[in-house]
C-alpha positions in Angstrom: 0.4 -19.3 75.4 3.1 -20.4 72.8 4.2 -17.8 70.3 5.8 -18.2 67.0 9.6 -16.6 67.1 8.3 -13.6 65.7 6.0 -12.1 68.2 6.8 -11.0 71.5 3.6 -10.6 72.8 0.4 -11.7 72.7 -0.8 -8.3 71.2 1.6 -8.5 68.6 0.8 -12.4 68.0 -2.8 -11.6 67.3 -2.3 -8.5 65.3 -0.1 -10.6 63.1 -2.9 -13.2 63.1 -5.4 -10.6 61.9 -3.6 -9.1 59.4 -2.4 -12.6 57.7 -6.0 -13.5 58.0 -7.2 -10.1 56.2 -4.4 -10.9 53.5 -5.7 -14.1 52.9 -9.4 -12.9 53.0 -8.7 -10.4 50.4 -6.7 -13.0 47.8 -9.8 -15.1 48.2 -12.0 -12.3 47.6 -9.8 -11.0 44.6 -9.6 -14.4 43.1 -13.4 -14.9 43.1 -13.9 -11.4 41.5 -11.6 -12.5 39.0 -13.1 -15.7 38.5 -16.5 -13.9 38.1 -15.2 -11.6 35.5 -14.0 -14.2 33.2 -16.5 -16.3 33.7 -18.7 -13.0 32.5 -16.3 -12.5 29.1 -16.8 -16.1 28.6 -20.3 -16.1 28.4 -20.2 -13.0 26.4 -17.8 -14.6 24.0 -19.7 -17.6 24.3 -23.4 -15.6 23.3 -21.4 -13.9 20.6 -20.1 -17.2 18.8 -23.7 -18.9 19.4 -25.2 -15.6 17.9 -27.8 -16.7 14.9 -27.0 -15.1 12.2 -28.8 -12.0 10.4 -31.4 -13.3 8.2 -32.4 -11.5 5.2 -32.6 -11.6 1.3 -31.5 -10.5 -1.9 -33.5 -8.2 -4.1 -35.6 -7.7 -1.4 -39.2 -6.4 -2.1 -40.5 -3.6 -0.8 -44.0 -4.2 -0.3 -43.8 -7.5 1.9 -40.3 -5.6 3.6 -42.8 -5.1 6.9 -44.2 -8.8 6.9 -40.9 -10.3 6.8 -39.1 -8.1 9.2 -42.0 -9.2 11.5 -41.2 -12.7 11.0 -37.7 -12.4 11.3 -36.0 -11.9 8.4 -34.6 -8.4 9.1 -31.9 -7.8 6.6 -33.0 -5.9 3.1 -30.3 -5.6 0.2 -31.0 -2.5 -1.5 -29.3 -2.7 -4.8 -28.1 0.5 -7.0 -27.2 0.4 -10.9 -24.5 3.0 -11.4 -25.8 3.7 -15.1 -29.5 4.5 -13.7 -28.2 6.7 -11.1 -25.4 8.6 -13.2 -26.2 8.1 -16.8 -24.3 11.1 -17.6 -20.9 12.2 -15.8 -21.8 14.6 -12.6 -25.9 14.5 -13.1 -27.9 12.1 -11.1 -31.3 11.2 -12.6 -33.8 12.5 -10.3 -36.5 10.0 -11.3 -34.0 6.9 -10.6 -33.0 8.9 -7.2 -36.7 9.0 -6.0 -37.5 6.2 -6.7 -34.4 4.8 -4.7 -35.4 6.8 -2.2 -38.8 5.3 -1.9 -37.2 2.0 -1.5 -35.0 2.8 0.9 -37.2 4.7 3.5 -39.7 1.7 2.8 -37.2 -0.7 4.1 -36.5 1.3 7.2 -40.3 2.0 8.1 -40.8 -1.8 8.1 -37.5 -1.7 10.6 -35.3 -3.7 8.7 -31.8 -3.0 8.5 -30.0 -2.4 5.3 -27.2 -3.7 3.0 -26.6 -1.1 0.1 -25.0 -3.1 -3.4 -23.4 -0.2 -5.2 -24.0 -1.7 -8.9 -20.7 -0.7 -10.5 -21.0 -3.6 -12.5 -24.2 -1.8 -14.3 -21.5 0.5 -16.0 -22.5 4.1 -17.7 -22.1 4.0 -21.4 -20.0 7.4 -21.3 -17.2 5.3 -19.0 -15.9 3.4 -21.8 -14.9 6.6 -23.4 -12.1 7.1 -20.5 -8.5 5.8 -21.1 -7.8 2.6 -20.2 -12.1 2.1 -19.5 -11.4 -1.6 -20.4 -9.3 -4.9 -19.6 -7.0 -6.8 -22.0 -5.9 -9.9 -21.7 -2.6 -12.0 -23.0 -4.0 -12.2 -26.4 -5.1 -8.5 -26.9 -8.9 -9.7 -26.3 -10.7 -6.4 -25.0 -13.3 -7.1 -22.2 -16.0 -5.1 -24.1 -18.4 -3.8 -21.6 -16.7 -4.7 -18.6 -14.9 -1.6 -16.7 -11.5 -1.6 -15.6 -11.7 -0.6 -12.0 -8.5 -2.5 -11.1 -5.7 -1.0 -13.4 -7.5 2.7 -14.7 -6.9 5.7 -12.6 -9.9 7.1 -14.6 -12.6 4.6 -14.4 -11.6 4.7 -10.3 -11.8 8.7 -10.8 -15.4 8.1 -12.3 -16.4 5.5 -9.6 -15.3 8.0 -7.0 -17.7 10.9 -8.0 -20.3 8.3 -8.6 -20.1 7.0 -4.8 -20.0 10.6 -3.7 -23.2 11.4 -5.4 -24.8 8.4 -3.8 -23.3 9.3 -0.5 -24.8 13.0 -0.9 -28.3 11.4 -1.7 -28.5 8.5 0.3 -26.6 9.2 4.1 -23.8 5.9 4.5 -25.3 6.3 8.4 -28.4 4.3 6.8 -26.7 1.5 5.8 -25.5 -1.8 7.8 -23.4 -3.5 5.4 -21.8 -2.5 1.8 -21.2 -5.2 -0.8 -17.5 -4.9 -2.5 -17.2 -5.9 -6.1 -14.8 -5.3 -8.6 -17.2 -3.4 -11.0 -17.3 -5.9 -13.4 -19.5 -9.6 -14.5 -21.7 -10.3 -12.1 -21.0 -8.5 -9.1 -18.6 -10.6 -7.6 -14.8 -9.5 -6.6 -13.6 -11.1 -9.8 -12.0 -9.9 -13.0 -13.6 -10.7 -16.4 -14.4 -14.4 -16.6 -13.2 -15.9 -19.9 -10.3 -18.1 -18.5 -7.7 -15.7 -19.4 -5.2 -13.1 -17.6 -6.8 -9.5 -17.6 -3.3 -7.5 -17.1 -2.4 -6.4 -20.5 -3.9 -2.8 -21.1 -1.6 0.1 -21.4 -1.8 1.2 -17.9 -1.3 -2.1 -16.6 1.6 -2.9 -18.9 3.5 0.7 -18.5 2.1 2.4 -15.7 0.8 5.4 -17.7 -2.9 6.1 -16.3 -2.4 3.3 -13.8 -4.3 3.2 -10.5 -3.0 4.7 -7.6 -1.2 2.3 -5.2 -1.0 -0.5 -8.1 2.4 -1.1 -9.6 2.7 -2.6 -13.3 2.7 -5.6 -14.8 6.1 -6.9 -13.4 6.6 -9.1 -16.5 5.2 -7.2 -19.3 6.6 -9.2 -22.2 5.6 -12.7 -20.9 2.2 -14.2 -21.1 0.4 -16.9 -19.1 0.8 -20.0 -20.8 3.6 -19.6 -22.1 7.6 -20.1 -21.2 10.1 -17.6 -19.9 9.5 -17.1 -16.2 11.0 -19.1 -13.3 8.8 -20.8 -10.6 9.4 -18.3 -8.4 8.7 -15.2 -10.6 5.2 -16.9 -11.6 4.3 -17.1 -8.1 5.1 -13.4 -7.8 3.4 -12.7 -10.7 0.3 -14.6 -9.3 0.5 -12.3 -6.1 0.8 -9.4 -8.0 -2.5 -10.4 -10.3 -4.5 -11.1 -7.2 -3.6 -8.0 -5.5 -5.0 -6.2 -8.0 -8.2 -7.3 -6.6 -6.7 -6.4 -2.9 -6.1 -2.8 -4.3 -9.6 -2.0 -5.4 -11.0 -3.5 -2.2 -9.2 -1.4 -0.5 -9.7 1.4 -2.5 -13.5 1.3 -2.4 -12.9 0.9 1.5 -11.2 3.9 2.1 -13.4 6.0 -0.4 -16.6 4.7 1.5 -15.2 5.4 5.0 -14.2 8.6 4.0 -17.5 9.5 2.8 -18.9 8.6 6.0 -19.4 5.3 6.2 -18.8 3.1 9.5 -20.8 -0.5 8.7 -19.4 -3.8 7.5 -17.9 -4.6 4.2 -18.8 -7.9 2.4 -16.1 -8.7 -0.1 -18.4 -10.7 -2.6 -16.5 -14.1 -3.5 -17.8 -16.9 -5.3 -16.9 -20.5 -5.2 -14.1 -22.6 -3.9 -11.7 -20.9 -6.9 -8.0 -22.0 -6.9 -6.9 -24.4 -3.8 -3.0 -24.1 -3.0 -1.9 -27.3 -4.0 -3.9 -26.7 -7.5 -2.5 -23.1 -7.7 1.2 -25.0 -7.7 0.0 -27.5 -10.4 -1.3 -24.3 -12.6 1.9 -22.6 -11.9 4.2 -25.2 -13.1 2.2 -25.3 -16.2 3.4 -21.6 -16.8 -0.5 -20.2 -15.7 -2.2 -22.1 -18.2 -6.2 -21.7 -18.3 -7.5 -23.5 -14.9 -10.6 -21.9 -15.1 -10.4 -20.0 -11.9 -6.9 -18.5 -11.3 -7.7 -16.2 -14.6 -10.7 -14.7 -12.6 -8.5 -13.8 -9.6 -10.3 -16.3 -7.4 -7.4 -17.8 -5.4 -9.7 -16.9 -2.1 -6.4 -17.6 0.4 -4.3 -14.9 -1.2 -6.9 -12.6 -1.4 -7.9 -12.4 1.9 -4.2 -12.8 3.2 -3.4 -9.8 1.2 -5.9 -7.6 1.9 -4.2 -4.5 3.4 -6.9 -3.6 5.8 -9.2 -5.9 7.3 -11.5 -4.1 9.6 -14.8 -4.6 9.6 -14.7 -7.1 6.6 -17.1 -9.5 6.0 -15.9 -12.9 3.8 -18.9 -13.4 1.9 -19.4 -16.4 0.0 -22.1 -16.0 -2.6 -22.0 -19.9 -3.0 -23.4 -21.2 -0.3 -25.0 -24.7 -0.7 -23.7 -24.8 -4.1 -23.0 -28.4 -4.1 -19.3 -28.1 -3.7 -17.9 -30.9 -1.1 -21.0 -32.6 -0.5 -22.3 -29.4 0.9 -20.5 -30.3 4.0 -21.0 -27.8 7.4 -17.8 -26.3 9.6 -16.4 -28.2 12.0 -15.1 -27.1 15.5 -11.5 -28.6 14.5 -11.7 -26.9 10.8 -9.2 -24.1 12.4 -6.5 -26.8 13.2 -5.5 -27.4 9.6 -3.6 -25.3 7.9 -4.6 -23.6 4.8 -2.0 -25.9 2.8 -3.5 -29.0 3.9 -4.7 -30.9 0.9 -7.1 -32.4 3.0 -9.3 -29.5 2.6 -9.5 -30.0 -1.2 -12.4 -32.0 -0.3 -14.3 -29.2 1.2 -17.4 -27.3 0.3 -16.8 -23.4 -1.0 -18.6 -22.5 2.2 -16.3 -24.1 4.5 -13.1 -23.7 2.8 -13.7 -19.8 2.6 -14.9 -19.7 6.4 -11.8 -21.3 7.1 -9.8 -18.8 5.1 -11.6 -16.1 7.1 -10.3 -17.7 10.6 -7.1 -17.4 9.4 -7.4 -13.8 8.7 -9.3 -12.9 11.6 -12.5 -12.3 9.4 -16.4 -12.6 9.6 -18.4 -14.6 7.6 -21.4 -14.2 5.5 -22.9 -15.5 2.2 -25.6 -16.0 0.0 -27.0 -19.2 -2.2 -27.4 -19.9 -5.6 -30.2 -18.0 -7.0 -32.8 -19.9 -9.0 -31.8 -21.2 -12.3 -27.8 -20.3 -11.5 -27.6 -22.7 -13.0 -30.4 -24.5 -14.2 -29.5 -28.0 -12.8 -29.8 -26.6 -9.3 -33.6 -25.8 -10.0 -34.9 -28.9 -8.5 -32.2 -28.6 -5.3 -33.4 -25.2 -5.2 -37.2 -25.5 -5.0 -36.7 -28.8 -2.5 -38.3 -27.6 0.6 -37.5 -30.3 2.5 -34.2 -31.3 4.8 -32.6 -32.1 1.5 -33.4 -29.2 -0.4 -31.2 -25.6 -0.7 -32.6 -23.9 1.6 -32.4 -26.1 4.4 -28.3 -27.1 3.4 -27.6 -23.2 3.3 -29.0 -22.5 6.9 -27.1 -25.3 8.3 -24.0 -24.2 6.7 -24.7 -20.3 7.8 -25.1 -21.9 11.3 -22.4 -24.2 11.4 -19.6 -21.6 9.8 -20.7 -19.1 12.3 -22.4 -16.4 9.4 -22.8 -12.9 10.8 -25.5 -12.7 8.1 -27.3 -14.8 5.3 -29.3 -13.8 2.1 -31.9 -15.7 0.4 -31.6 -15.4 -3.0 -34.2 -14.2 -4.4 -36.6 -12.4 -2.2 -39.3 -12.6 -5.3 -38.9 -16.6 -5.6 -40.8 -16.6 -1.7 -43.4 -15.2 -2.9 -44.0 -16.3 -6.8 -44.5 -19.7 -5.7 -41.3 -21.2 -6.5 -40.7 -21.8 -2.4 -42.9 -20.4 0.0 -41.8 -17.8 2.3 -43.2 -19.3 5.1 -40.5 -22.4 4.5 -37.7 -19.8 5.3 -39.4 -18.4 8.5 -40.0 -22.1 9.6 -36.4 -22.6 9.4 -34.8 -19.7 10.7 -36.8 -19.8 13.6 -35.0 -22.5 15.1 -32.1 -20.1 15.4 
């Protein structure tokens, strides 16, 4: 018998052969196990990526909650109002609380998951007696009825007390998500919307009474729309201004997490806002009124500057708003940098989804409500494949939404558009 040079006897040769075969078999088994594990991981990831959104409604009615849950509409929207919950400082309205507890219990009994709207924009009148309670723009005009949660520490302290009262009476564990807003306007993450810049009250200008974590206006004598700053200084000022919304977002998250909330945070961001090339043009014009930068709707800056992105959903409150031809997200979208002007033609939904992907965030959203604006009413009531509902659901699916809410629940039951239209369209998920 012929042996290899390393083996002196048949016994040694046989032993070496067995060991070699055993090693090869071990490697083969290991490779198979590794392939199986990777395959399972891929299946899990793909299943997650392909999972349909959770379907819900805004202003969910309790009397139809069980019917909706049974039909696959499993997410309820539960909206508080600060002024009704705490009409006087530190005192909860017993009757309002009882009503809210009853509503929450109805959603839970129906089997629905629940998203909480804090209703900070419904500010109690007593808040406006606090220092720096309102915003002031560069013209010296005060935002009447719009509480300043960005710059005023006094307002934040009052809001924190309200949130603690909510948590003490409505357990945070009952909520799947909480909507985050700036506490002004229509309940979105915006400054008051009059086209000017809300950064000129005493707290913002001097730092006296300024909210924790905020820095004062870096150029207090300069006013947007006028000369006096270099282009880099203007860009830095914009970052600071948008950073105010980031700061109040982070403050809300920190406060709510401290009160025991462990679910998702929905940062409510509407519309396309100011795209990067448009912002560059606005900055060259010394921040003149472009209609969106003044309210803080520079979404690529906002989401990029968020200090904590944990469990944050980039929430698009303008799905199927006719921007960008209501186009859907495409697999190759993430290959484009956020500064690519090709994205200027995209819908708000597609644009914010691209921003979310760049920041490792989930997405979700809602459609414009009926009559908001009136020009979309016909589109809203169109129950065919060319209507708002079909279009919104197509965008939600293509953009990988975690959750979608139809605005508003009542219009699925009052004859505006049938509830069965919604259930039929989501059943294809």
